[in-house]
C-alpha positions as CSV (number, residue, x, y, z in Angstrom):
1,M,-15.5,-21.2,-3.6
2,T,-13.2,-18.3,-3.1
3,K,-13.3,-15.9,-5.3
4,R,-9.9,-14.0,-7.1
5,A,-9.2,-10.4,-8.5
6,A,-6.7,-8.5,-10.0
7,I,-6.4,-4.9,-9.9
8,I,-4.6,-3.3,-12.4
9,L,-2.8,0.0,-11.2
10,A,-2.7,2.3,-14.6
11,G,-3.1,5.9,-13.2
12,G,0.7,6.6,-12.5
13,K,2.5,9.8,-14.1
14,A,5.4,7.6,-15.5
15,Q,7.5,10.5,-15.0
16,R,10.6,8.3,-15.7
17,F,9.5,6.8,-18.4
18,Q,9.4,10.4,-20.6
19,S,11.5,12.2,-22.7
20,A,12.4,15.6,-22.8
21,E,12.0,15.7,-26.9
22,E,8.3,14.7,-26.4
23,N,5.2,14.7,-25.1
24,W,3.8,13.0,-22.7
25,Q,3.7,9.3,-22.8
26,D,1.3,6.9,-21.6
27,K,3.5,4.5,-19.8
28,A,0.6,1.4,-20.0
29,L,-0.1,2.2,-23.8
30,A,4.1,2.3,-23.9
31,K,4.6,-1.2,-26.5
32,L,6.6,-4.2,-25.9
33,D,7.0,-6.5,-28.3
34,G,4.5,-4.5,-30.0
35,T,1.9,-5.0,-27.6
36,P,1.0,-2.5,-24.8
37,L,1.9,-2.4,-21.5
38,L,-1.2,-2.7,-20.2
39,I,-2.6,-5.9,-22.3
40,H,-0.1,-8.0,-21.3
41,T,-0.8,-7.2,-18.0
42,I,-4.2,-8.4,-18.3
43,E,-3.4,-11.4,-20.5
44,N,-0.7,-12.8,-17.8
45,I,-3.3,-12.8,-15.3
46,Q,-6.6,-13.2,-17.1
47,N,-6.7,-17.3,-16.6
48,V,-5.8,-17.1,-12.5
49,V,-8.6,-14.5,-12.1
50,D,-12.3,-14.4,-11.7
51,E,-12.6,-10.8,-12.1
52,T,-9.7,-8.0,-13.6
53,I,-10.4,-4.4,-13.0
54,I,-8.2,-1.8,-14.3
55,V,-8.1,2.0,-12.1
56,A,-6.9,4.8,-13.9
57,N,-6.7,8.2,-12.6
58,E,-8.8,10.2,-14.8
59,A,-11.7,9.7,-17.3
60,S,-9.5,10.2,-20.4
61,R,-7.4,7.5,-19.8
62,K,-10.2,5.3,-18.7
63,A,-11.4,5.8,-22.6
64,K,-7.9,5.3,-24.2
65,Y,-8.4,2.1,-22.2
66,Q,-11.5,1.0,-23.3
67,N,-10.6,1.8,-27.6
68,I,-7.5,0.2,-26.7
69,L,-9.2,-2.7,-25.2
70,A,-11.7,-3.2,-28.0
71,N,-8.9,-3.0,-30.5
72,H,-7.3,-6.5,-29.0
73,H,-10.8,-8.1,-28.5
74,I,-10.6,-8.2,-24.6
75,E,-14.0,-8.5,-22.8
76,K,-15.1,-8.7,-19.4
77,V,-12.7,-5.9,-18.0
78,K,-13.8,-3.4,-15.6
79,I,-12.0,0.4,-15.7
80,V,-12.8,2.5,-13.3
81,T,-11.3,5.9,-12.1
82,D,-9.7,6.9,-8.9
83,L,-12.1,7.7,-5.7
84,K,-11.6,11.3,-4.6
85,T,-10.8,11.0,-0.8
86,N,-9.1,13.5,1.1
87,N,-7.5,15.0,-2.2
88,L,-5.1,11.6,-2.4
89,S,-4.0,10.2,-5.2
90,G,-1.0,7.8,-6.5
91,P,-1.1,4.1,-5.9
92,F,-2.4,4.4,-3.0
93,I,-5.9,5.4,-3.5
94,A,-5.5,3.1,-6.7
95,I,-5.3,0.3,-4.8
96,L,-8.3,1.7,-2.4
97,T,-10.5,2.2,-4.9
98,G,-10.1,-1.4,-6.9
99,L,-10.8,-3.2,-3.0
100,E,-13.7,-0.8,-2.8
101,V,-15.3,-2.1,-6.6
102,A,-13.7,-5.7,-5.8
103,K,-16.2,-8.4,-5.5
104,A,-14.0,-11.0,-4.9
105,D,-12.4,-12.4,-1.7
106,Y,-8.7,-12.0,-2.6
107,C,-7.1,-9.0,-4.6
108,L,-3.7,-9.0,-6.8
109,T,-2.4,-5.7,-7.0
110,I,-0.5,-5.4,-10.2
111,P,0.8,-2.0,-11.9
112,T,0.8,-2.3,-16.1
113,D,4.9,-1.7,-15.6
114,M,5.1,-5.1,-14.4
115,P,4.4,-7.4,-17.7
116,L,5.9,-10.0,-17.5
117,L,4.3,-11.8,-14.1
118,K,3.6,-15.0,-14.7
119,G,0.4,-16.5,-14.4
120,K,1.4,-19.4,-12.5
121,V,3.6,-16.7,-9.9
122,A,0.0,-15.0,-9.3
123,D,-1.5,-18.4,-8.8
124,Y,1.2,-19.4,-6.0
125,L,0.7,-15.9,-4.4
126,F,-3.1,-15.9,-3.9
127,N,-2.0,-20.0,-2.8
128,E,0.2,-19.3,-0.3
129,I,-1.7,-16.5,1.2
130,K,-4.1,-19.1,3.7
131,N,-4.9,-17.1,7.1
132,S,-2.5,-14.0,6.2
133,Y,-3.8,-10.7,5.1
134,I,-1.9,-10.0,2.7
135,A,1.2,-11.9,1.0
136,V,3.8,-9.8,-0.5
137,P,7.2,-10.2,-2.2
138,M,10.4,-9.6,-0.3
139,W,13.6,-9.6,-1.6
140,P,16.8,-10.9,0.4
141,N,17.9,-6.9,1.0
142,G,14.5,-7.1,2.7
143,S,12.9,-4.3,0.4
144,L,9.3,-5.2,-1.0
145,E,7.3,-5.1,-4.2
146,T,4.7,-3.2,-2.4
147,L,2.6,-2.9,-5.5
148,L,2.6,-6.5,-6.2
149,M,0.8,-8.3,-3.7
150,V,-2.1,-10.5,-2.9
151,L,-4.4,-9.0,-0.2
152,E,-7.6,-10.5,1.7
153,R,-10.2,-7.7,0.6
154,S,-12.6,-7.1,3.6
155,K,-9.6,-6.4,5.9
156,T,-7.4,-4.6,3.8
157,L,-10.2,-2.2,2.6
158,K,-11.2,-1.6,6.1
159,I,-6.9,-0.6,6.8
160,A,-6.9,1.3,3.5
161,H,-10.2,2.7,4.3
162,I,-8.8,4.2,7.4
163,L,-5.6,5.3,6.4
164,S,-7.1,7.4,3.7
165,Q,-9.4,8.8,5.8
166,L,-6.0,9.9,8.1
167,G,-4.3,11.1,5.1
168,R,-1.7,8.4,4.6
169,D,-1.4,7.1,1.4
170,H,1.9,4.8,1.4
171,P,1.0,1.3,0.1
172,D,3.3,-0.4,2.5
173,G,0.8,1.5,5.3
174,I,-1.6,-1.3,4.4
175,I,1.1,-4.2,5.1
176,R,2.2,-2.3,8.5
177,G,-1.7,-1.7,9.1
178,A,-2.3,-5.3,8.1
179,L,0.3,-7.0,11.2
180,N,-0.7,-10.4,9.9
181,V,1.6,-10.7,6.5
182,L,3.6,-13.5,4.6
183,F,6.5,-12.0,2.7
184,V,7.6,-14.4,0.0
185,S,10.8,-14.7,-1.3
186,P,11.7,-14.6,-4.8
187,L,14.6,-17.1,-4.6
188,G,12.2,-19.7,-2.6
189,E,8.7,-21.4,-5.0
190,I,8.9,-18.4,-7.2
191,K,11.9,-18.7,-8.2
192,V,11.2,-22.6,-9.3
193,L,8.1,-21.1,-11.4
194,D,9.7,-18.2,-13.3
195,P,14.2,-19.2,-13.2
196,E,14.6,-16.0,-14.9
197,L,12.6,-14.0,-12.1
198,K,10.9,-12.1,-15.5
199,S,7.9,-11.8,-13.3
200,F,9.9,-9.0,-11.6
201,V,10.9,-6.6,-14.7
202,N,9.9,-3.4,-14.1
203,I,9.6,-0.4,-17.0
204,N,10.8,2.3,-15.2
205,C,12.6,4.4,-18.7
206,Q,12.3,3.3,-22.1
207,D,15.9,1.9,-22.5
208,D,13.8,-1.2,-19.7
209,L,11.8,-2.1,-22.9
210,C,14.9,-3.2,-24.6
211,R,17.0,-4.8,-21.4
212,L,13.9,-6.4,-19.6
213,Q,16.0,-6.8,-16.6
214,P,14.5,-8.0,-13.3
215,R,15.3,-6.7,-9.8
216,Q,18.9,-7.9,-8.4
217,G,18.6,-9.1,-4.9
218,Q,21.0,-9.4,-2.6
219,G,20.8,-10.3,1.3
220,E,20.2,-12.9,4.0
221,I,16.4,-13.7,3.1
222,G,15.7,-16.9,1.2
223,D,12.6,-18.2,2.6
224,N,9.3,-17.0,3.1
225,L,8.5,-15.3,6.0
226,R,4.7,-15.6,8.0
227,L,5.0,-12.9,10.3
228,N,1.7,-11.9,12.4
229,L,2.1,-8.9,14.8
230,G,-1.2,-9.8,17.2
231,K,-4.7,-9.4,15.9
232,L,-6.2,-7.3,13.8
233,P,-7.7,-4.6,15.9
234,T,-11.6,-4.0,13.9
235,E,-12.7,-3.0,17.5
236,Q,-10.8,0.0,17.2
237,F,-11.3,0.9,13.8
238,E,-14.7,3.0,13.8
239,H,-13.1,4.6,16.8
240,L,-10.7,6.2,14.6
241,L,-12.7,6.5,11.8
242,K,-15.0,8.7,14.3
243,A,-11.9,10.7,15.7
244,S,-10.9,11.8,12.0
245,L,-14.3,13.0,11.6
246,E,-14.2,15.1,14.7
247,Q,-10.9,16.3,13.6
248,K,-12.0,17.2,10.2
249,N,-15.1,19.3,11.6
250,A,-12.2,21.3,14.0
251,N,-13.6,19.5,17.3
252,F,-10.8,18.9,18.4
253,L,-10.9,18.2,21.9
254,E,-13.3,15.3,21.2
255,A,-10.7,13.9,18.3
256,A,-7.6,13.8,21.0
257,K,-10.1,12.1,23.5
258,I,-11.0,9.5,21.2
259,F,-7.6,9.0,19.5
260,S,-5.7,8.5,23.0
261,N,-8.2,6.2,24.1
262,S,-7.9,4.3,21.2
263,A,-4.2,4.0,21.4
264,S,-4.1,3.0,25.1
265,N,-6.2,-0.1,24.4
266,L,-3.8,-0.7,21.3
267,E,-1.1,-0.5,23.4
268,K,-2.6,-3.1,25.9
269,N,-1.8,-5.3,22.8
270,N,1.4,-4.5,21.7
271,S,0.1,-3.2,18.3
272,Y,2.9,-0.8,17.7
273,F,1.6,1.1,14.5
274,W,-1.8,1.8,15.3
275,S,-1.1,2.5,18.7
276,A,1.5,5.1,17.2
277,L,-1.2,6.4,14.3
278,S,-3.5,7.2,17.0
279,H,-0.7,9.1,19.5
280,E,0.4,11.0,16.2
281,Y,-3.0,12.3,15.5
282,E,-3.9,12.8,19.0
283,A,-0.7,14.7,19.5
284,K,-1.7,16.8,16.3
285,S,-5.4,17.2,17.3
286,W,-4.2,18.8,20.7
287,R,-1.6,20.8,18.3
288,D,-4.4,22.0,16.1
289,F,-6.4,23.1,19.6
290,S,-3.6,25.0,20.8
291,K,-3.3,27.2,17.9
292,I,-6.9,28.4,18.2
293,N,-6.8,28.8,21.8
294,N,-3.0,29.8,22.7
295,N,-3.4,26.8,25.4
296,S,-0.2,25.9,26.9
297,K,-1.6,22.7,28.7
298,A,-3.0,21.6,25.0
299,I,1.0,22.2,23.9
300,R,2.4,20.3,26.7
301,E,-0.5,17.1,25.9
302,S,0.2,17.7,22.4
303,L,4.7,17.1,22.8
304,N,3.8,14.4,25.2
305,A,1.6,12.2,22.6
306,F,4.5,12.6,19.8
307,L,6.6,11.5,22.1
308,K,4.5,8.5,22.6
309,A,4.3,8.3,19.2
310,A,8.1,7.9,18.3
311,T,8.3,5.6,21.4
312,N,5.8,3.1,19.2
313,Y,7.0,4.0,16.0
314,R,10.6,2.6,17.5
315,F,9.6,-0.9,18.5
316,E,7.4,-1.2,15.5
317,A,10.9,-0.6,14.0
318,V,12.8,-2.7,16.1
319,T,10.3,-5.9,15.2
320,Y,10.5,-5.7,11.7
321,E,14.3,-4.9,12.1
322,K,14.5,-8.4,14.1
323,N,12.7,-10.2,11.1
324,R,14.8,-8.5,8.4
325,C,11.7,-6.7,6.9
326,Y,14.1,-3.7,6.3
327,L,12.2,-1.8,4.2
328,L,9.2,-1.4,6.7
329,A,11.8,-0.6,9.7
330,Q,12.8,2.4,7.6
331,R,10.1,3.5,7.1
332,A,8.8,3.5,11.0
333,K,12.0,4.7,11.5
334,A,10.8,7.6,9.4
335,D,7.6,8.3,11.0
336,K,9.8,8.4,14.5
337,S,11.7,10.8,13.1
338,W,9.2,12.9,11.9
339,C,7.4,12.8,15.2
340,E,10.9,13.5,17.2
341,S,10.9,16.7,15.0
342,Q,7.9,18.1,15.6
343,I,9.0,17.9,19.6
344,K,12.1,19.7,18.7
345,N,10.5,22.5,16.4
346,A,7.8,23.3,19.2
347,K,10.6,23.8,22.2
């Protein structure tokens, strides 16, 4: 039987939630109708999943959450703290931590500031993922709920692990790296299950506790979109991990060689995100080598690799734009612009 887990993201700094007149408040413990948001979140999904994991960013919050759960007589919930990896933090690391700890086949990620998610909406996302690696809500304007998604654990854990080793900490990087993604329209079957779309109420500031307004999405997309951009290049993942290790150990020439070979193999399958990523880190390896050795050839190789990375990010952006996945197109364009800026700054 397929197992399901919920990964509750409860380690945010909640900067927009704070008041200048008060001490820092843990948003997860803010109360809605007299009950902490964290408890709402757990109770909404416990009947839909086989295991529930709360990810906090520090031990002191973990202890507070344990007390809150005990006070509300909630059992069989695991609370963990963020993995310490590559000095990264934020929701990406919380997702990686949850995927590492979970035993289930599929995992739902949900932040504590979405306290009105209906269990039947979560159940729908689990049921619809099918042969995709991620199911994520996409609004009509092409924006995504990047922290509310169902992930096929084994594949997305590998993706998240590689991205963390490379120092990439945007949650949407997991979506881009998965290639095979179901973009679920909130205006389709979800709206039937939740007519007011209360599942998408997001508590950013204290006033939101009174307003309880879901996002408003205007745009072209009203149907689910299952997008398959190719086979997940798992055979290259070990090479990318090895290259990142060589780079960290200052073996820049070896790292550049491995990244370059991976990029060439990935380009054969039009795997734009992964080939762009490989070229980008090939470029960084050549650049780091040139800084130590003042090698003009290494500088040329770095600029050439940055150019190839920018080209692949452009292809990725075009692909997402054609499918009206505008947020991911913007992310790819931002990476393209950054690579181009490295070329410009080097001249």
